[in-house]
C-alpha positions in Angstrom: 10.5 37.9 -33.1 11.0 34.4 -31.8 11.3 34.0 -28.0 12.0 30.2 -28.3 13.7 28.4 -31.2 14.1 24.6 -31.4 16.5 23.7 -34.3 16.9 20.1 -35.7 16.7 18.5 -32.2 17.1 14.7 -31.9 16.9 12.4 -28.9 18.1 8.8 -28.6 17.7 6.2 -25.9 20.3 3.4 -26.3 19.8 2.2 -29.9 16.4 3.7 -30.3 15.9 7.1 -32.0 12.9 8.7 -30.2 12.7 11.6 -32.6 14.9 13.6 -34.9 15.0 16.8 -37.0 12.5 18.5 -34.7 12.3 22.3 -35.5 9.8 24.9 -34.5 9.6 28.5 -33.2 7.5 30.3 -30.7 6.9 34.0 -31.1 5.6 36.2 -28.3 1.9 35.4 -27.6 1.9 32.1 -29.5 -0.2 29.3 -28.0 0.7 26.0 -29.5 -0.5 22.5 -28.8 1.8 19.4 -28.8 0.0 16.1 -29.6 1.0 12.6 -30.3 0.6 9.0 -28.9 1.8 8.0 -25.5 5.5 7.3 -25.5 6.3 9.4 -28.6 8.5 11.9 -26.8 6.3 14.8 -25.9 7.5 15.1 -22.3 11.1 14.6 -23.4 10.8 17.4 -26.0 9.3 19.8 -23.4 12.1 19.0 -20.9 14.7 19.8 -23.7 12.9 23.1 -24.5 12.8 24.0 -20.8 16.6 23.4 -20.5 16.2 20.5 -18.1 17.7 18.0 -20.6 20.2 18.4 -23.5 19.4 17.1 -27.0 21.7 14.6 -28.7 21.6 16.7 -31.8 20.4 20.2 -32.6 20.0 23.2 -30.3 17.5 25.3 -28.4 17.8 29.1 -28.3 15.9 31.3 -25.9 15.7 35.1 -26.3 17.6 37.2 -23.8 15.7 38.0 -20.5 13.0 35.4 -21.2 11.9 33.3 -18.2 10.5 29.8 -18.9 8.1 28.0 -16.6 7.7 24.3 -16.9 4.8 22.3 -15.4 5.8 18.6 -15.2 3.5 15.6 -14.7 5.4 14.5 -11.7 3.9 15.5 -8.3 5.4 18.2 -6.1 8.1 16.9 -3.7 9.7 18.5 -0.7 7.0 21.1 -0.3 6.8 22.9 3.0 4.5 25.4 4.7 0.8 25.9 4.0 -0.8 26.0 0.5 -1.0 29.8 0.5 2.6 30.1 1.7 3.8 27.8 -1.0 1.8 29.7 -3.7 3.2 33.0 -2.5 6.7 31.6 -2.8 6.3 32.2 -6.6 7.1 35.4 -8.4 10.7 35.7 -7.3 11.2 38.4 -9.9 8.7 40.6 -8.0 10.5 40.1 -4.8 13.8 41.2 -6.5 12.2 44.3 -7.8 10.6 45.0 -4.4 14.0 44.6 -2.7 15.5 47.1 -5.2 12.8 49.6 -4.4 13.4 49.3 -0.7 17.2 49.7 -1.3 16.5 53.0 -3.1 14.2 54.4 -0.4 17.0 56.0 1.7 18.4 57.8 -1.3 15.0 59.1 -2.1 15.1 61.3 1.0 18.0 63.3 -0.3 16.2 64.0 -3.6 19.0 62.4 -5.7 17.8 62.7 -9.3 19.4 59.4 -10.3 17.8 57.6 -7.4 14.4 59.1 -8.3 14.8 58.0 -11.9 15.9 54.5 -10.9 13.0 54.2 -8.4 10.5 55.3 -11.0 11.8 52.8 -13.5 11.7 50.0 -11.0 8.2 51.0 -9.9 7.0 50.9 -13.5 8.4 47.4 -13.9 6.8 46.3 -10.6 3.4 47.6 -11.7 3.7 46.1 -15.2 4.6 42.7 -13.7 1.5 42.8 -11.5 3.2 43.4 -8.2 0.5 45.7 -6.9 -2.2 43.2 -7.8 -0.3 40.1 -6.6 -2.6 39.5 -3.5 -5.7 39.6 -5.7 -4.0 37.3 -8.3 -3.2 34.8 -5.5 -6.8 34.7 -4.4 -8.0 34.4 -8.0 -5.6 31.6 -8.9 -6.2 29.6 -5.7 -10.0 30.0 -6.1 -10.0 29.1 -9.8 -8.0 25.9 -9.3 -10.2 24.8 -6.3 -7.6 25.5 -3.7 -9.2 28.3 -1.8 -10.7 26.0 0.9 -7.2 24.4 1.3 -5.1 27.6 1.7 -4.4 26.9 5.4 -3.6 23.2 4.9 -0.1 21.9 5.2 1.1 21.4 1.6 2.8 18.1 2.6 -0.6 16.6 3.4 -2.2 17.2 0.1 -3.3 14.4 -2.2 -1.7 13.8 -5.6 -4.3 15.7 -7.5 -4.2 18.6 -5.0 -0.4 18.8 -5.3 -0.6 18.9 -9.1 -3.1 21.8 -8.8 -0.8 23.6 -6.3 2.2 23.2 -8.7 0.1 24.7 -11.5 -1.0 27.6 -9.2 2.6 28.4 -8.3 3.7 28.3 -11.9 0.9 30.7 -13.0 1.7 33.1 -10.1 5.3 33.1 -11.1 4.2 34.7 -14.4 6.9 33.4 -16.7 7.3 34.7 -20.2 6.9 31.2 -21.7 4.7 28.4 -20.2 5.6 24.8 -21.1 2.7 22.7 -19.8 2.8 18.9 -19.7 -0.8 17.6 -19.3 -2.0 20.5 -17.2 -5.6 19.3 -17.2 -4.9 16.2 -15.2 -6.8 16.3 -11.8 -8.8 19.4 -12.8 -12.6 19.3 -12.7 -14.8 21.1 -15.2 -14.9 24.4 -13.3 -11.1 24.5 -12.9 -10.6 23.5 -16.6 -12.8 26.4 -17.8 -11.1 28.8 -15.4 -7.6 27.8 -16.7 -8.7 28.2 -20.3 -9.9 31.7 -19.6 -6.8 32.6 -17.6 -4.5 31.5 -20.5 -6.5 33.2 -23.2 -6.9 36.5 -21.3 -3.2 37.0 -20.4 -0.5 37.8 -22.8 1.3 34.5 -22.5 3.4 32.3 -24.8 2.3 28.7 -24.3 3.4 25.3 -25.5 1.0 22.7 -24.0 1.0 18.9 -24.3 -2.5 17.6 -23.7 -5.0 14.8 -24.5 -7.9 17.2 -23.7 -9.2 18.1 -27.1 -11.8 20.6 -25.9 -9.0 22.4 -23.9 -6.7 22.5 -27.0 -9.5 23.9 -29.1 -10.2 26.7 -26.6 -6.6 27.6 -25.9 -4.3 26.9 -28.9 -4.1 28.3 -32.4 -1.3 26.1 -33.8 -0.7 22.3 -33.4 2.7 20.5 -33.4 2.1 16.8 -34.1 4.6 13.9 -33.7 4.5 12.0 -37.0 6.7 10.1 -39.4 7.4 12.3 -42.5 6.4 11.2 -45.9 9.9 11.1 -47.5 12.4 10.3 -44.8 13.4 7.3 -42.8 10.8 6.1 -40.4 11.8 8.3 -37.5 9.2 10.6 -35.9 9.6 14.3 -36.0 7.2 17.3 -35.4 5.0 18.5 -38.2 3.2 21.9 -37.8 -0.5 22.5 -38.6 -2.6 25.7 -38.6 -5.3 25.9 -36.1 -6.3 24.1 -32.9 -7.1 20.4 -32.5 -10.3 20.1 -34.6 -8.7 22.0 -37.5 -5.5 19.9 -37.1 -7.5 16.6 -37.2 -9.2 17.6 -40.4 -5.9 18.8 -42.0 -4.0 15.7 -41.0 -6.7 13.4 -42.4 -6.6 15.3 -45.7 -2.8 15.2 -45.7 -2.7 11.4 -45.0 -5.2 10.7 -47.7 -3.1 12.7 -50.2 0.1 11.0 -49.0 -1.5 7.5 -49.3 -2.6 8.3 -52.9 0.9 9.7 -53.7 2.6 6.6 -52.3 0.3 4.3 -54.2 1.0 6.2 -57.5 4.7 6.0 -56.9 4.6 2.3 -56.2 2.8 1.7 -59.5 5.4 3.8 -61.3 8.2 1.9 -59.6 6.7 -1.4 -60.6 6.5 -0.3 -64.2 10.1 1.0 -64.2 11.3 -2.3 -62.6 9.5 -4.3 -65.3 11.1 -2.2 -68.0 14.5 -2.6 -66.5 14.1 -6.4 -66.2 12.8 -6.7 -69.8 15.5 -4.7 -71.5 18.4 -5.4 -69.2 20.2 -6.9 -72.3 19.8 -5.9 -76.0 19.4 -2.7 -77.8 17.7 -0.9 -75.0 20.1 -1.9 -72.3 21.6 1.6 -72.0 18.1 3.0 -71.3 17.5 0.2 -68.9 20.7 1.0 -66.9 19.8 4.7 -66.9 16.4 4.0 -65.5 17.9 1.7 -62.9 20.2 4.5 -61.7 17.3 7.0 -61.6 15.2 4.5 -59.6 18.1 4.0 -57.1 18.2 7.8 -56.5 14.4 8.1 -56.2 13.2 9.4 -52.8 10.5 7.0 -51.7 7.2 8.3 -50.4 6.1 6.5 -47.3 2.5 5.7 -46.8 1.2 7.2 -43.5 2.2 5.1 -40.6 -0.9 3.5 -39.2 -1.1 3.3 -35.4 -1.9 -0.1 -34.0 -5.7 -0.4 -34.3 -7.9 -1.4 -31.4 -10.0 -4.1 -33.1 -12.7 -4.5 -30.5 -16.4 -3.9 -30.1 -19.1 -4.1 -27.5 -22.2 -6.3 -27.8 -25.3 -5.6 -25.7 -27.5 -8.4 -24.3 -31.2 -8.2 -25.1 -33.2 -5.8 -22.9 -36.9 -6.2 -22.9 -37.7 -3.1 -20.8 -37.9 0.5 -21.7 -36.5 1.5 -18.3 -33.1 0.2 -17.1 -32.9 1.8 -13.7 -35.7 3.5 -11.8 -35.1 5.4 -8.5 -37.2 7.3 -6.0 -35.7 10.5 -4.6 -32.3 9.4 -3.1 -29.9 10.4 -0.5 -26.5 8.9 -1.3 -23.2 9.0 0.6 -21.0 6.9 2.9 -21.9 5.7 6.4 -24.3 8.3 7.7 -22.8 11.3 5.7 -25.1 12.4 2.9 -23.2 13.6 -0.1 -26.0 14.2 -2.6 -29.8 14.3 -2.7 -31.5 13.6 -6.0 -35.0 13.9 -7.4 -36.6 10.7 -8.9 -34.3 9.3 -11.5 -34.8 7.2 -14.5 -32.3 5.6 -16.9 -34.1 4.6 -20.1 -33.0 2.0 -22.6 -30.5 3.5 -25.0 -29.9 6.6 -22.8 -26.4 8.0 -22.8 -26.1 10.0 -19.6 -23.0 12.0 -18.6 -22.6 12.7 -14.9 -20.5 15.9 -14.5 -19.7 18.4 -11.8 -16.9 19.5 -9.4 -14.5 17.0 -7.8 -15.9 15.6 -4.6 -19.5 16.5 -5.5 -20.7 12.9 -5.3 -20.6 11.8 -9.0 -18.9 8.4 -8.3 -21.0 7.9 -5.2 -24.2 8.4 -7.2 -23.2 6.0 -10.0 -22.1 3.3 -7.6 -25.4 3.6 -5.8 -27.4 3.3 -9.0 -25.2 0.3 -9.9 -26.0 -1.4 -6.6 -22.4 -1.2 -5.3 -23.4 1.2 -2.5 -26.8 1.2 -0.6 -28.8 4.3 -0.8 -29.0 6.1 2.6 -32.6 7.1 1.7 -34.8 6.0 -1.1 -34.9 3.0 -3.3 -33.3 1.9 -6.7 -34.8 -0.8 -8.9 -33.2 -2.3 -12.0 -34.9 -3.9 -15.1 -35.2 -7.7 -14.8 -33.1 -8.3 -17.9 -30.5 -5.6 -17.1 -26.9 -6.8 -17.3 -24.4 -4.4 -15.7 -20.7 -3.9 -16.3 -18.7 -1.3 -14.3 -15.5 0.4 -15.3 -14.1 1.9 -12.1 -11.8 4.8 -12.1 -9.3 3.3 -9.6 -9.4 -0.2 -11.3 -8.5 -1.8 -7.9 -9.8 -5.1 -9.3 -6.6 -5.3 -11.4 -4.2 -5.0 -8.5 -4.0 -8.6 -7.4 -4.8 -10.5 -10.6 -1.3 -11.6 -11.5 -0.4 -11.3 -15.2 -2.5 -9.7 -17.9 -3.8 -13.0 -19.3 -4.6 -14.3 -15.8 -6.5 -11.2 -15.1 -8.6 -11.6 -18.2 -9.2 -15.4 -17.7 -10.2 -14.9 -14.1 -12.9 -12.5 -15.2 -14.1 -14.4 -18.2 -13.3 -18.1 -18.0 -11.7 -18.1 -21.5 -9.2 -20.6 -22.5 -5.6 -19.5 -23.0 -5.7 -19.1 -26.8 -9.1 -17.4 -26.7 -7.7 -15.0 -24.1 -4.6 -14.3 -26.2 -6.7 -13.6 -29.3 -9.0 -11.3 -27.3 -6.1 -9.4 -25.7 -4.5 -8.9 -29.1 -7.5 -6.7 -30.1 -6.4 -4.4 -27.2 -2.8 -4.4 -28.3 -1.5 -6.9 -25.8 0.5 -9.2 -28.1 3.3 -11.7 -27.6 5.0 -11.6 -24.2 2.9 -8.6 -23.2 0.2 -11.0 -22.0 2.5 -12.4 -19.3 3.4 -9.0 -17.8 2.3 -8.4 -14.2 -0.6 -6.1 -13.9 1.2 -4.3 -11.1 3.8 -2.9 -13.5 1.4 -1.7 -16.2 1.2 1.9 -17.1 -2.0 3.9 -16.6 -2.9 3.5 -20.3 -2.2 -0.2 -20.3 -4.3 -0.7 -17.2 -7.2 1.1 -19.0 -6.8 -1.1 -22.0 -6.9 -4.2 -19.9 -10.0 -3.0 -18.0 -11.7 -2.4 -21.4 -10.7 -5.9 -22.5 -12.5 -7.3 -19.5 -15.5 -5.1 -20.0 -15.9 -6.2 -23.7 -16.6 -9.7 -22.5 -19.4 -8.8 -20.2 -22.1 -8.5 -23.0 -23.7 -6.0 -20.8 -26.7 -3.8 -21.8 -25.8 -1.2 -19.1 -22.3 0.2 -18.8 -21.3 2.4 -15.9 -18.0 4.1 -16.7 -16.0 6.2 -14.2 -13.5 8.5 -16.1 -13.0 6.0 -18.9 -10.6 8.3 -20.9 -8.1 8.6 -18.0 -4.6 7.6 -19.2 -5.7 7.1 -22.8 -4.0 9.0 -25.6 -5.8 10.7 -28.4 -5.9 7.7 -30.7 -7.2 5.4 -27.9 -9.9 8.0 -26.9 -11.1 8.3 -30.4 -11.2 4.5 -30.7 -13.2 4.2 -27.5 -15.6 6.8 -28.8 -16.2 4.9 -32.0 -16.9 1.7 -30.1 -19.3 3.4 -27.7 -21.1 5.2 -30.5 -21.7 1.8 -32.1 -22.8 0.3 -28.8 -26.6 -0.6 -28.7 -26.9 -0.5 -24.9 -27.2 2.1 -22.2 -24.4 4.3 -20.9 -24.1 6.1 -17.6 -20.6 7.6 -17.3 -18.6 10.1 -15.2 -16.2 12.2 -17.2 -14.3 15.5 -17.3 -13.4 15.0 -21.0 -15.8 17.5 -22.6 -15.0 16.4 -26.2 -15.9 12.8 -25.1 -19.1 14.0 -23.4 -20.1 16.1 -26.4 -19.7 13.2 -28.8 -21.6 10.6 -26.7 -24.0 12.1 -24.2 -27.7 12.7 -24.9 -28.4 13.8 -21.3 -26.3 15.8 -18.8 -26.7 15.2 -15.0 -25.0 18.1 -13.3 -24.0 17.3 -9.7 -23.0 20.2 -7.4 -23.6 21.5 -3.9 -25.5 18.4 -2.9 -28.1 18.6 -5.6 -28.6 17.2 -9.1 -29.9 19.0 -12.2 -30.7 17.5 -15.6 -30.4 18.7 -19.2 -31.7 16.8 -22.1 -29.1 17.3 -24.9 -25.4 17.3 -25.6 -22.6 19.2 -23.8 -22.3 21.7 -26.7 -26.1 22.4 -26.6 -25.9 23.0 -22.8 -23.0 25.5 -23.3 -25.0 27.3 -26.0 -28.0 27.6 -23.7 -25.9 28.8 -20.8 -24.0 31.2 -23.1 -27.3 32.7 -24.2 -28.3 33.3 -20.6 -31.2 30.8 -20.6 -32.1 28.3 -17.9 -31.5 25.0 -19.6 -32.3 22.7 -16.6 -35.2 20.3 -16.4 -37.8 21.2 -13.7 -37.0 19.5 -10.4 -38.7 16.1 -10.2 -39.4 15.9 -14.0 -38.8 12.5 -15.5 -37.2 12.0 -18.9 -37.6 9.4 -21.6 -40.4 7.1 -22.9 -42.3 4.6 -20.9 -43.1 6.8 -17.8 -46.6 6.4 -16.4 -48.4 7.9 -13.5 -47.5 11.2 -11.8 -43.7 11.4 -11.5 -43.5 15.1 -10.7 -43.9 14.6 -7.0 -41.0 13.3 -5.0 -43.4 12.3 -2.2 -45.5 10.4 -4.7 -42.5 8.6 -6.1 -41.4 7.5 -2.6 -44.9 6.3 -1.9 -45.0 4.3 -5.1 -41.7 2.7 -4.2 -42.9 1.7 -0.8 -46.1 0.3 -2.3 -44.3 -1.7 -4.9 -42.0 -3.2 -2.2 -45.0 -4.0 0.0 -46.8 -5.6 -2.9 -43.8 -7.8 -3.7 -43.2 -8.8 -0.1 -46.7 -9.5 1.2 -49.7 -8.7 -1.0 -49.3 -11.3 -3.8 -52.2 -13.2 -2.4 -54.7 -10.5 -3.4 -56.8 -11.6 -6.2 -58.0 -9.8 -9.3 -56.2 -7.8 -11.9 -53.7 -5.0 -11.0 -54.8 -1.5 -10.1 -54.9 1.0 -12.9 -51.5 2.4 -14.1 -49.4 0.4 -11.8 -45.8 0.6 -13.1 -43.4 -2.3 -12.9 -39.7 -1.9 -13.4 -39.2 -1.1 -17.1 -42.9 -2.1 -17.9 -45.4 0.7 -18.3 -48.6 -1.4 -17.5 -51.6 -0.4 -19.6 -54.7 0.7 -17.8 -55.9 -2.4 -16.1 -59.5 -3.8 -16.4 -62.0 -2.9 -13.7 -64.7 -5.0 -12.0 -67.6 -3.1 -13.4 -69.0 -6.3 -14.9 -69.6 -7.8 -11.5 -70.2 -4.8 -9.2 -73.2 -2.4 -9.2 -76.6 -2.8 -10.7 -76.9 -5.1 -13.7 -77.5 -3.1 -16.9 -78.8 -5.9 -19.1 -80.6 -9.1 -18.7 -83.0 -7.9 -15.9 -86.8 -7.3 -16.0 -87.7 -5.0 -18.8 -84.6 -5.7 -20.8 -85.5 -4.6 -24.3 -83.0 -6.9 -26.0 -83.8 -10.1 -27.7 -82.9 -13.5 -26.2 -80.1 -13.9 -28.8 -78.6 -10.5 -27.7 -78.9 -11.4 -24.0 -77.1 -14.7 -24.7 -74.3 -12.9 -26.6 -74.0 -10.4 -23.7 -73.7 -13.3 -21.2 -71.1 -15.0 -23.3 -69.1 -11.8 -23.7 -69.3 -11.2 -19.9 -68.1 -14.7 -19.3 -65.2 -14.3 -21.7 -64.2 -11.0 -20.0 -64.4 -12.7 -16.6 -62.2 -15.5 -17.9 -59.7 -13.0 -19.3 -59.7 -11.2 -15.9 -59.1 -14.4 -14.1 -56.1 -15.2 -16.4 -54.8 -11.6 -16.0 -55.0 -12.0 -12.2 -53.2 -15.4 -12.4 -50.4 -13.9 -14.5 -50.2 -10.9 -12.3 -49.7 -13.1 -9.3 -46.9 -14.9 -11.1 -45.4 -11.6 -12.1 -45.3 -10.4 -8.5 -43.6 -13.5 -7.4 -41.1 -13.3 -10.1 -40.5 -9.6 -9.4 -39.9 -10.5 -5.8 -37.0 -12.7 -6.9 -35.6 -10.0 -9.2 -36.0 -7.4 -6.4 -33.6 -9.5 -4.3 -31.2 -9.5 -7.2 -31.5 -5.7 -7.5 -31.0 -5.1 -3.8 -27.8 -7.2 -3.8 -26.5 -5.2 -6.8 -26.0 -8.3 -8.9 -27.8 -7.2 -12.1 -26.1 -10.0 -14.2 -27.8 -12.8 -12.2 -29.5 -15.6 -14.2 -30.4 -14.8 -17.7 -33.1 -17.5 -17.4 -35.1 -15.5 -14.8 -34.9 -12.4 -17.0 -36.1 -14.2 -20.1 -39.0 -15.8 -18.1 -40.0 -12.3 -16.9 -39.9 -10.9 -20.5 -42.1 -13.8 -21.8 -44.6 -13.4 -19.0 -44.7 -9.6 -19.6 -45.4 -10.1 -23.3 -48.2 -12.6 -22.5 -49.7 -10.2 -20.0 -49.6 -7.3 -22.5 -51.4 -9.4 -25.0 -54.1 -10.2 -22.5 -54.6 -6.5 -21.7 -55.0 -5.8 -25.4 -57.6 -8.6 -25.8 -59.4 -7.3 -22.7 -59.5 -3.8 -24.0 -61.0 -4.9 -27.3 -63.7 -7.0 -25.5 -64.7 -4.6 -22.7 -65.8 -1.6 -24.8 -68.3 0.6 -23.1 -71.9 0.2 -24.3 
């Protein structure tokens, strides 16, 4: 039996038809997802289904006695009292039953059978509705949504994200028969997301949810309602139903669109043949057949090819990176001012790594990535970047767009492009025509994200630091971003709550929680499988990942000592002669084992009294020793040059400007290659006798 029925609903705004002929039903216990691009009408349809707005055509029917709860994207307004008081203000139906029970209590004293029966009936309803467990449910919901620590806070002082979570908590506590949720995952961290998924699945709820969180849709829903243009109607969007959650829907839709494309193509070929026949035999003996075919063609219902969403035609190019290591850090303490938010073991970001930084809100994820990017100083420890690293940062807040004037001015100020070049580039990000002259202050969240990505694409960076890059992007834009980043040759370090996005891109997971960092080498799905199997998936504390590591990295104390030694060497020890000490590691350059001075120090093995070798052999040995000595001198000279150059690059790293002077980076790479060649030559000459 249907508890909610939407029949042939249409909605117009002025001359624009937003959608039409939308029909679907929800039975008790159904959990359906509602998907579509931004601006297609998902929120409008939910408001109509909730009874907040009326349709221009069609009707909505709700079964008798069914209560609907609607979570809107807008923040709570006019809230009063503490967080707990506001949450407990839910469940008005429980209070009504409770008042009925209290009203019957005086009659219970007389033993009136009718009163006893009514009381027992109300008590059964109160128990079934969770009235006796309400206090425990309040604690569970506030804790699951991360509001337990805020329960005594004045609700009016909450941030936007906290208000959204409080609105969701109150809605869940109200326990409606039908939940209509508009982007419920906004402002939820991973722990709260997983809790909400479990809560919705466990309880016997009827849910219609609009979301861009594909992992959430896969976990919660079993049907998908998709805003699309039908194959054989006018080009007005409606809702088409698919079996299964998001992943199943995506596969079915791709198959459907492929079949629709083939059918439309076949029909066009048949139409062309028919039109050719009509034109050829319009007059003459076959004119009657020609007119008949013309009438039949006029009545033919045309098959539309699938409407293609505007494509994001952009890509990311990575500058050359000579080093195997992009960022190297000693154990760090990161935070703001004197307040330490997070302490880490030694960290390494290798060339080509794709690292997702995940964890609860407020754990220090953004602070960590900003410290590694050089935007914040480490409170303790030291961060070094590769000499040829070129960094680009996509910040979550995108405050750099707030005062840049129009869209095209914002791009040109960041890139130096001419006007036509800037227009051509912006068109790849769907800013066309007069859109490029819109003020950045009035852009929507999705438009601001597209503009930030347009600026990012011009950086030619080989290290991208992205903070919540999928925020405000619809499903099509998220998938386009994933395709671009999967094809990107550089290194990724990103913060995200989008588990589908993380699973497709990440090869390492850095989990940040309770002031500590743990690492897992693998995808998000692999991590979940390990945790689900009850195994400990985390790397041992202090372990270093990736190729190119040398020396003993397991000890945090040793890592700190090496960092201090490297800094001292750059700042004051460049005058020391001779080759480097064995296994000294430069940023991104695992130095091969260096030559020693055994040829000059200690007793002479050959050439002294009693030397059994012939004069020719002694001469060859002297020449070999001289050659080795010359090689060592050249190595020492290049090492001195390297230390001086690294001193310059160290200043760049400390300032956070990793994009400084390509020339210096190229000079370092060339010097590094020459030094490696000398090491190889020395190793081939200085073989033990």
